[in-house]
N, C-alpha and C positions, 0 to 999 in steps of 0.2 A: 505493510510493504516493508521488505528488507532492503539494508542500505548497502548499495553496491560499491565496492572498493576496487576503482581504476586505476591501474599503475600503467602512466601513459608518458607521453614527452618522447616516443620513439617511433616516429617522430610526433611533434606536438601537430604538423599540418593533418595527420591522420587522427589524433586524439581529440581534435575538436570536431571530427565527424563521429566518432564515438559518442561524444557528449551530445550532439544533437540527434542521433539515431535513436540512442537510449531515451531521451526526453520526448521525441516524438512518437516512440513506441508505447511510452507509459501513457501519453495524452490520448492516443489513439486507444486506448484499452479502457481509461478510466474517465477520459473526458473533461470538459470542464477547465480549472487552473491547475489541474494534476501535472505534476512533473516527477521525474525520479530522485528518490534520497540516494544520494551520491558523494563518496568522499573521493577525491583525485590525488595522487602524490605523481607530480610531472618531473623526471629527472631532466639533467642536462645531456643531451643526446650528443654532445661532441665527445664527453668522456667516455660514454658507452661505444660510440663508433670508432674511437680510437683502440679500444680494447679488443672489440671483435676482430678487427683487421690486425691485430698482433695475436690473436688466437690466445689471449688470456681471459677465457672463458670464467674460470673461479672466481678472478675480481668482479668481472660482471654479476656474478652470482650473488655476491657479498653485498654490492651496491642494490641490487634489485630486492634481495632478501631484506635489508634493512628497510627499504621503502616499502615493502609488503608490512612489517612489523609496525611501522608508524601507520599504515591504514588499519590495523588490527584494533591499535589501540587508540584510534579514531571513530571505532565502534562499527566498521563494515562488517557485514555477515558472511560476504564471501567476495573471491577475488577474481577480477577479470584482468589479465595482461594485455593491454592493447597494442599487441605487435605480433607477428608469427616468429621472426626470428629468435626472439629471446625466450620464447617457449623451451629452447634447448636448456635452459637452467630451470626450467618448471619443476624437475625434482628436487633440486636444491632449495627451492623457495617453499616447496610444499614442507619439506623436513622442518624450515624454520617457524613457519607459523600454523595456527590452529584453525585456520581458514580455508573451507572447500574451494577448490579452484575450478573455474569454468574453462577447461582446456580448447583452445581455439581450434586444434586438427580434428579433437573428437565431435566438437560442434558440427564442424564441415563435414566430416564422415558421416554423421547421422542424417544431416540433410542428403547427401549423395545416395546415401543406402534408400532413404524413403522415395527418391527418383529413379532407383534402379540403374542406377550410373556404376558401372563395373570397371571402367577403365578411364582414366582422367590424365590430362595434363596438367603441370604444375609449374606455376610461374612464381618468383619471390628473389630472394637475394641468393649468392651464391651458396650462403650458408644452409639455407633452406632448402635449394634445389638439390644440392651435392651431398648432405649429411643425412644421416638416418635418422635423428630425432622426430622428425615430422612425418617423412614419408612411411616409417613403421607404423606410426598410428593409423594411417589410412590402410596400409596393408592389412593390419591386424583386423580391419572391420571389412576385408574381403575387396578391397580396391588396389587395382593395379595404377601404378604410378609412372607416366612418360615425363620427362624433362626435356628442355631443347638441347641442340648440340653445345660444344664448346663455346663458340663464338656467338651463339644466341644467348647462352649464359651471361657471358661476359657483358654483352649488350644491355641486357635486362637489368643485372646489377649494376652497371655505372648509371643507368636512367634513374634508378630508385636513388642512390646517395648523391649523384651530382645534379639531379634536376628535381625529382617529386619532393623528396625532403627537405627542398629549398624552397617549395611552393612555384617551381617552373614547370610548365606545361608547355611542351613543345610538339608541334605538329609533325615533324618528322618522326619523333620518338613514337608518338602514337601509331603512326602507319608501321615503324618497325615492330611494335609490340603486336600489330593486328596480323602483320605477315607471320610472327612466329606462332600465334595462334592459331593461324590456318594451317602451317605446317604440322603443328602438333595433332589438329582433325585429320590430316591427311595420313598421319603415321597410325590412325586407329583410335585416338581419345574421343569419346563420346561427348565431353566437355573439357575446359579447362578452369581449374582452380586461381583465382588472383590470390595468390598466397602471400602477399605481403600489403599492409593494411594501407599503403599508398596509391597502389596501381589503380584501384577504382576512380583515384583522381583522373586518370589518364583516360583508360577505356571504360565503356560501359556496354550493356548488353545491346543498345541500339547501334552498336558501332559494328557488330558482326552477327553471322547467322550461327555461330558456334555457341553453346550454351556456356554461359560463364557464372562462377560461383565466387562473389565478392565474400571474403572471408571477414571484412569488417561489418559487413551489413548481417551476416550470419550470426557473428559473434555477438553483436549489440542486441539483437532480436532474442537469442537465447538468454541473455543478462536480464533482459526485460521479462521474459518468462520465467526465470528463477527468481527475479526480485519480487514478483506476484503470486508466487506459489503460496 
């Protein structure tokens, strides 16, 4: 079994979901008392969040690259960044370490392509929804991407940082998200990507008839596959 290097803490609320899903996946495959071989570096998200909103992505890249080097030195065989937004600096991290990176957008695009989804809605932080670093990976796989309107994007972004990353689950926010999912479907989205690792804490497939693709679940499953190759 390969050792997974998990770069987490963004936020720790979703990192614990990664840890659970990866270990459940290994147990399901191998049975018995098997669990994942994994090293975790959990950053202080307050530092990252402040730099994100200042637009200082170079500083975030330095922090995460140093963390990735620590995972490499600890014996990780490949790298999993447990956040969608911070894949913005994935190229800088890849230039720093010798570890292969399992990219969350590529993993998601692969599953969408297998399911013949060619037009998808994207929910996530404002950075993920509005900047090109994530969308272009999906478009390169032949998947058209729809995002919510400005007011909806503001709402999605606020709920992530002010509620979900702090462990708060608000029924009103759940309904707001479901309304946005419905509006994306009405605009022609065949499915909606939960493109922030916290969104799966708020809405699930049972809440809507619109197909949802939870990136945390997809990424964790791909990590298990890579570890057991």
